[in-house]
N, C-alpha and C positions, 0 to 999 in steps of 0.2 A: 772179405766184406770190410769196409772202412766206414768208421762213424763220420758224418758230415762235420766239416770244420765250422767253427763259429765266428772267431775273432782272432786275427793275427796279433803277433807280440807286438809289431809296430802299431797296430791300432790302439791296442790297450796303452801303450805308452803315450800315444798322441791325445788319448781322451782320458788320462788321469786314472786309470786302473791302476792302483798303487802296486809296485812290485813288492814280493815278500822276500825277507831275510830268512835265515835259517831259523829264527826264532818264531817264524809263522806270521810275521807282520808284513802284509801287502807285497806278496810275491806276484809277479807276473809269470804265469806258466810258460815256459819256452814252447811247450807243445800244444798251446791253447790254439783251438781251430779256427778255421777262417771260412766263413760262409762261401766266400766267393770260390775257394778251392783253386786258386790261380797257381800255387807252387807246390809240387810234391815234396815229400821229405828228401833232403839231400844228404844230411849227416847220419852216421851210425847211431847216435843218440836218438834222433828223431825216428828213424826206422824202428828202433827198439821200443820207443814210446808208443808209436802207432800199433805195434804187435802187442803190447801189453793192453792198449785201450780196447783192441778187438777182443783180446781174452776177457777183459772186464765186462763188455757188452755181453757177450755170450754166457758169462755167468750170471749176469743180471737177468737175462732171459731164462736161464735155467731156474733160477728162484722162482720167478713168476709161474713157470710151468710146473715146478713142485708143488706149489700151493693150489694153483687154480686150474691145472689141467684135468682134475677130477670133475670140474663142472661141466665138463662135455657130457658127463652121464647123468645130470641132473635134468629135472623137469621145471616146469613153470611153478610159481607159488601164486596163492589167491590174495596176495597183498600187492595192490598196483599192477602186477603183471597182467591181470584180467583186464582192468580198465585200460592200461597202456598198451596192451599186445593183443591176447588171443580172444578177448570179447569187444574189441573196438573195430567196427567195421571200417573207420576211416584209415585203420592201420592194416588190417587183415586183407583189404582188397588191394594192397600195394601202392605203387606210385601212380596216380593219376592226376590230371588238372584239378579236379575237385578236391582230392585229398591234399594236394600240395597247398591249395588256397585254405584249407581247413586248418593245416599245420600252423599258419601264420595268424590265425584268428584268436579272438580273446574268449576264452571257454575253459571248462574243466577238462580232464580231472584233476590237473595240478597246475604247474607254473607256466609261464609262456617260454616255450624251449622249441621253436619250429625245426631246428637242425636235429635235436634228438628224435622228434616225431619222424622227421624224414628218414633217419637212420633205421627206425623201427620198420617203417614201410619197405625199405631197401631189403631188410632182413625177410620180410614175409615174401618179397618177391623171389629171394634167392633160396630160402629154405622153408617156405610155408610156414606151418605151425610146429615145425620140428625144434624142440628147444635147444639141441645141440648147437646148431649154427648160431643162434641168438647168444648163447653162453660163449662160444668161441670168439665172436666180435667184441664182446666185453674184454675178454682176456687179452686179445690182441690190442686194444686201445689201451689198456692199462699197461702192457709191454711196452708201447710206443711212447706213453707218458713217462715211464721210467727211463727210457733212453734219453728222451728228451731233457728230463730233469738232470740227467749225469751231464749232458752238454751245458745246460744252464749253469750248473755248478762250476764246471771247468772255466766258463767265460767270466766267472765272478771270482777269480783267484783261487779256487781250490784245486789242490794237487789231484791227480787221477785216484789215489787211493781214499783221499777224503770224499772226492766226489762220488766214487763208487759205493762208499758206505752209506752216503746220504740217499743215493738212488735205491740201494738195497732195502735200507729201512724203509722208504716209501713203498717198495714193491711187496714187502712180506708182512708189514706190521698188521696185528690183528684188527685194529680199528679199521683198516681199509677193506676188510672182507666184504662188508656189506655193499661197498660201492661196486665190487667186481663181480661178486656171487649173485647179486640180484639184477635180473635182467632189466627189470624197469629203471634201475639206476644208471641206466646207459647214459643219462645225461651228465652223470658226475665224472665218469672216465673220458667221455668225450670233451666235456669242458676242459679237463686237466690237458689233454692235448693241445688244444688251442691256446690255453693259458701259457703253457711253455713256449708255443710257437710265437705268441705276442712277446714275450720277454725277449727271446731271441731277434724278433724284429726290430724291438726297441733298441737292443744293442747295436744292432746293424745301422740303425737310422743315426744313432748318436756318433758312430764312427764316420757316416757320410750323410749329412742331413739334407737329402734330396727330396723332391716332392714324391717321386716314386716309392722311396723308402717309407715315407709317412702314410702313403696310401696303403701299402702293405700292412704297416702296423695297425691302421684303422680297421682294415679288413680281417686281420687276425683276432682283433679284439671283438668286432661284432661277431665273428663265428663263435667265440667263446661264449658271449652273451646269449647267442641263439641256441647254444647247446645246454646253458643252465644260468640262471642270473647271478649265480654266486660269484661270477667273474665282475660283479659291479665294483668291487674292491681293487681290482687290478691296477687302474691308474694311480691309487695311492701306493701300491707296492712299487711301482715304477719310481715315485718319489723318494721311497726309502732308498732304492738303488742309485738315485741322483746324488744322496748323501754319502753313501759308501756302497760300493767302491768308486763309483764314477768321479766323486768329487765335484759334481755340478752345482751341488748347493751345500750350504754349511750348517751344521749344529754345533753349538758350543762345546767343546771339548772332543769332537770327533775328529780324529786327525785327517788331514789332507797328506798328500805325499811330502810336503815340505816339513810337517810336524811329526812324521813316524819315527820312532825310535830304531836305532841300527841294531844289527845282530848282537854286537858287543853290549850295547846299552841293555839289551834284553837278557843277556847271559847265555846267548845260543852260539853255536858254531856254524858258520856257513861252509857248504860244501859246493864245489864247482858243478857236481852232477844234479844237484837239486833243481826242480824247475824254476826257470828264471835266473838262475845263478845267484852270486853274491852281489851283483850290480844294483845301483839305485837309480831310480828315475828322477827326472825333475819336474817340478810343477809346470804345467803347460797351460795354454789359454783356454783349454775344455774345464778347467776345474774353476770353482768360484774363487775369486780374488779376496785376500784378506781386507776386510773393512767394508766389503760390499755384499754381504750376505743377503739382504732384503732384495737387491736386485736380481739376484741368482735365483732366489725362491720365486719371485715374480715371474721370471723368464720361464722356469721350470713348470710353475703352474700353468701359465698362459698356453704354453706350447701343448699342453694336455688337455685343454678345455674341450676339443672335439671328442675326446676320450671320456670325460666326464659326462658330456651330453648323451653320448651313447648309453652310458651306464645308468643316467638317470630315466631315459627312455625305457630301457629294459626293466628297470625298477617298477615304473608305473604300469607297464604291461602286466608284469608277473602279479602286481597286488591286484590289478583288476581281474586277472583270470581267477585268483583266489576268491576275490569277493563274489564273483559270479557264480561260485558253488559253495558258499557260505562258510569257508573254512578259516576266515579271519576272525579269530576271538575278539569279543568285546570287552571293554574295560570292566564291565559288571560281571563278566565271566571269570576273568583274571585281571585283579587289579595292577595298577602299575607298579606300586611297591613290591607286590609279590614278584612281578616280571622282573624288575631291577635285581631284587636279591636272588631270584633264581638265576639270573644271568651270571652274577658272581660266583654262586655255587657250581654252575655249569662249567666255567672256565676251570675251576680247581678240579672237576670230575674228569674232564678230559686230558688235564696234566697227570692226574693220577692214573687212568687208564693207559697213558702213553707208556708209563713206566711199569704197571702192574695190569696187563690188559686180561683181567679176570672177569667174569660175571657179565660178558657182553650180551646184549639182547636186542632183538629186532625193534622193539617198542619199549619205551620208558613212560608210563602214564603219568601226566602232571598231577602233583599232589594237590593242587588247587581244585582240580576237577573231581577228584575221588575221596578226598580227606576231608573230615569235619574241621581240623585245625591245620592247614598245610604249614602254618608257622613253624609248627614242632619239628617237621622234617627238613624244611628248607633253611631255617635261620641257622642252625649249629654247623650245617655244611657250608653255609656261605661265610660264616666267621672265620672258619679254618682255611678256607678258599681265598678269602680276602687277605689274610696274613701271608699266606703263601705268595699271592700275586704281588703283594707290596715288598716282600723280602726279594723275590727275583727282580722285580723292576728296580728296586734300589741297588741291587748287585750290578745288574747289566749296565746301568747308568754309571756307577762309579769306575767300571771297567771299560767305558766306552773309547778312551784313548789307547788302551793297550790292545783292546779286543773288540773294535767297533761292530763285529759281524754278530756278537751277542746281542747287542741292541737292536740291530736291523732284523735278526732273526726272530727276537721276541716280539718286536712290534709287527712283523708279518704275521706271526700267530694270533696275537690280539686283535688286530685290525680286520683279518680276513673271516674271523668268526663272528664279526659284529652283526651281519645280516641274518646268521642263522641261531643267535645266541638267545632269543625269545623275547627280545624288547617289543617286537611286533610278533605277537604269537599267531603262528599258523598251524592249524591243527591241534592235537590233544596230547603231544608228546611233551616231556620235559627237556629232552634233549635226544640226539641220535648220532650213532657212531659215524654215519655217513657225512655228517657235517665237518667232522675233522679231516676229511680227505686232503684237501689242499692247505688248511692252516697248519697242519703237522710238519709241512715242508719247512716252515720257518724254524720250528724246533730242532728238526733234523739237521738243517743247514748251520745253525748256531753251533750245536754241539760237534758235528763233524769239522767245521772249520776251526773251532777252538783245539780240538784233538789235534788237528794238523800243526797247530802252533806249539802245543805242548810238546808233541812228539820230536820235534826238531831239537829238542835241548840235548837229547842223548839217545844212545842206542837202547838203553834200559827202558826209557819212556817208550820208545817205538814198539818194543816187544809188549811190554803191559797193555798200552793202549791197543794194539792189534789183537791181543787175546781177548780183551774186554768188548771190543768191536765184533769180533767174530762170535763171542759168547752171546751177545745181544741179538745178532742176526739170525743165528742158530735157534736161540729160545723162540723169538718171534715167528721164525718160519715153522717151528713145531705147533705152536698155539695157534697160528693162523690156519694151518692145514687142518686142525681139529676143528676150528670154528667154521671153516669153509664146509665140513660136512653137514653142518647144522642145516645148510640151505639145500640138502637133496630134494626136498618136497615140502608141501605145506605142513604136513603132519609133523615131520621131523624139526621144522622150524618153529612151530608154536608150542610143541611139547617141550622143546629147550627153553622157550620163553617162560614157561610156567614153572619149570625147573629153578629158574633165576628168581622168578617172583611168582608164588602159586597164586596170589591174588590179582594178578594181572588180567583185568577185565577184558581187554582188547584181545589178547592172546586166546582168551576162552572162546570169544566170538569167532575168530578166525579158525581156530582149531575145529569148532563145531562145523564150520562150512566145509573144511576138509573131509570130516567124517561124514557129512551128509551127502557129499559126492562119492563116498563109497558105500553109500547105502546104510550106515550105522545111525539111523535116525534117532534112536533112543539116547544113544551115547551124545549125539549133538544135542538134543534137547536138555540133556543134564548140564552140559558146559554153558549153554545159552542161559539157563536158569541161574546158574552160578555168576555169570556175568552181570545179569541184571540185580542180583543179590548185592554185588559189590557196587555197582551203579545203577540204582533204580532209574535214572533219566537216561539211560543208554538207548537211545531209540534205535538204533540199527540192530541191537541184540533183540529188542521187542519185535521188529520186523522179521529177522531172520528164524525167530522162534515161531512166529506165524506161519512161515514157509514150511518149517518143519513139521507143524501140527497138521496142516494141510496134507503132507505126505504120509502122516500117521493116521490120516482119516478122521481128524478131529476138527472140522471147518468151523464150528461154532467157537472153540477155544481160540482158534486162529484168528477169527475176526476180532476178539478182544485184544489180541496183541497188536494187530494192524491198527485198531483204534488208538491204542497207547502210543504207537509210533507217531500217528498223525497229531495226536494231542499235543506231543513233546515237539514235532515239527511239522507244522501245516503244510509245509512245501515238500513233504516227502514224497517224491514222485512214484516211487517203487511201491510204497506202502498203499498209496490210493489205487494203483494199477492192479496189484495183487488182491486187494479188498474187493475191487470191483469184479475181477475175474472169479473169486469165490462166492460173491453174492450171485453172479450169474449162474454158476454151477449149482448153486442151491435152489435155483429156480426164481430168484428175486431179480429178473432182468431189468427192470426198470431202474431200481436202486444200483445195480451192478453197472449200467451204461452210464449213469449219472456220475459215479464215481470214477470211471475210465475217462469220461470226458473231462474231468478236473485234471486227471493225470496227464492228458494230452495237452491242455492248455498250459500245464506247467512245463511240460517238455515235448514240444511239437516235433522235434527232430530226433527222438529216441525211437529206436525199433520197437521195442517192447510196447510202449503206449500205443502207437499205430497199430501194431498187430492184435493186441488184445483187444482194443476198441473195435477193430474189424470184425474179429470173431464173434464179439457180443452182439454186435448189431446183425450180423448174419443168423446168429441163434434168435434173435428177436424178430427175424422176417424182414429186416430193412436191407435187402440185398444190394440195391444200388450204392447206399452210402456205405455199406460193408465194402463193396469192392473198390470204392475210390480210397477207403482208408487202408486196406490191404496193398493196394497198388502203391501207395505211398510208403507203406513199410517195406514193400520190395524195392523201392528206388534208394531207400536207406541202407539196406542190407540185400543186394541182389542174390546172393548166394544161399540165403537162409531157406533151407528145406521146408520148414514148418509153415512159413508164409506162402510159399508156392503151392503146397498141399492144399491149403485152404483157399487159395486165390484161383487156381486153375478150374476146379469144378464150379466155383461161383461164377467165373465168367462164361462158362458152358452153360450154366442155368440161365444167365441172362441174355443168351443168343450171341455172345462175342466169341464164336467158336475160333475164329482166325487169331484173336489174341491169346486165348487159352492154347491153341495148338502151338504157337510161336514160343511161349513160355515154357511149354512142355518140352518142345525140341531142344530148346537151350539148357533146360535143366538135365534131360537125358543124355546129353553130349558129355556131361561131366560127372554125373551121379547115377549109377546103376540102379539105385532103388526106384528110380521113376519108370524104368522099363516095366517092372512087375506091377507098377499101380497104373499102367497106362489105361486099362479098361475102365478102372474105377474112376480115374480123373476125367477122362474125355469120352466116356459112355454117354448114354442118353440122359436128358435133363431128369434131375431127381424131383422135380415138380416146381411150382409157382413160387 
């Protein structure tokens, strides 16, 4: 097996990818791959390099397998996996024209990511609702993104060992566990694959600026955006690469090939076997000419305008999706000063967890939503974080001539986090591990590329940095493997979250749902009451407590919780629906139907609202209206047995025997339980 080549040595020279001396400055790897694969390795050195790259690729795949192979034994979790996969009829019914159209629509439960929806639909076609297959696809996509990242680093002047370390860090860092082990976060690993392919397509287009190459670039960027809108910052990353190593635009002090120090100036020793050798390349027409930086920048920006347009469109669609489900926080809920301060704090937190990945959690509650004085927790962290950010920024700026990759990697990290840093607050989290998935690449690239420069000073440095690199990868692999086990199921996930923060109201709520599914309703009620104690305005906990109280045969108390949820959120569809059902079961049919009609008006395309309203209408004797409502529920979820069990006898009672028989035959062909219920469902009418 041979890794695909990306960019030939000749192309790198022609397009100002600076060569690197033994000091680590701007070397063109002689084994840098070529996407066209026109010439096989001819020399012994190239053949040896190809074998080593194959070994490195296998090692990277092995690291991914060590950490994430265990996920094939894991199940779904009740955080987004339900809404994104196993309880979403537009996904569970597989790939259909209607489902495909739905994937591109503006709706919940989260962002606009049609390609991610399509991938889940394909999973359901292939694996049904067996979670092992869904997990396996996530792992394979992460492995593919890792290999592609290796290729990107090789094309951006990294030697094979530096590129391998960068890719390995991406593969096993504990902050990335959430993106891989969580089925619903398919969008992250899928976007990473197309992110890397977009960068490779850009490098190929820079080599040969042809319309076909640019069309491929646009297509890859569009696919990345359709996987997850986090790719909106990708055109800015390409501009960073224009500065270094491509040299197509200039920044004061960042060297072009003409201004790069030689190995002797750096204090290093060149070696003929080093990638690229000791040779120097000359400034070519592909780089920005001295004295003309403004024109170069204009050209670089103008050529990327279509990419920025795609990013803008994806941003708008994603915001509209979030607004449609009410997850965009208002300035009244979280003020702009709090958001900006928290953003500074979050940057520092991501950096700290990159170095010390302890205390990772699936959900970090935003202090502004649960604390009386959020400044007390946010401000001290923001001050420390701000000082760290300032110190690092000054350091990489003053090192930009000797080590320009430090500046590029640092700006990659800062810039790609901007859409997820909380200035536009979506949801109730203060930050999220998954947000660092692609931004961390900038940090890894800066560190790995700098280590390559330092290691070439002497054999001693090579040994020391090699040991430190192995220690980091080994430690992260161990911690990531332990963190991955947290994702076995909902109970293990949220118990761990409560170990990290015993007052995590959100974890209390989701743990209660997991316990309820196991029939442990008393324990579930205890955790839900704790969640409400921490956050009295937590509408979802009120609603879920109402559901649990119904199962504990306490309907009157349940109605109080449903009312509380509706008071906090008048558009809470599920609370209206369950309240209507509970009222109907208590014999208050008129009030129950009225409440269910409100739920149906709020969400006419939801299966639950149509089904529950149909059942209530049937109980009230309004059989024709009930049949139409149940038929609508059946259209939304054709395989739902509860709807069919209610609809078939209703159609029979209305004299629509042929329709009832057809539905029964279709259901019996796939569900054995209908055979046993045949007489009951298709027997003589039960009455008017």
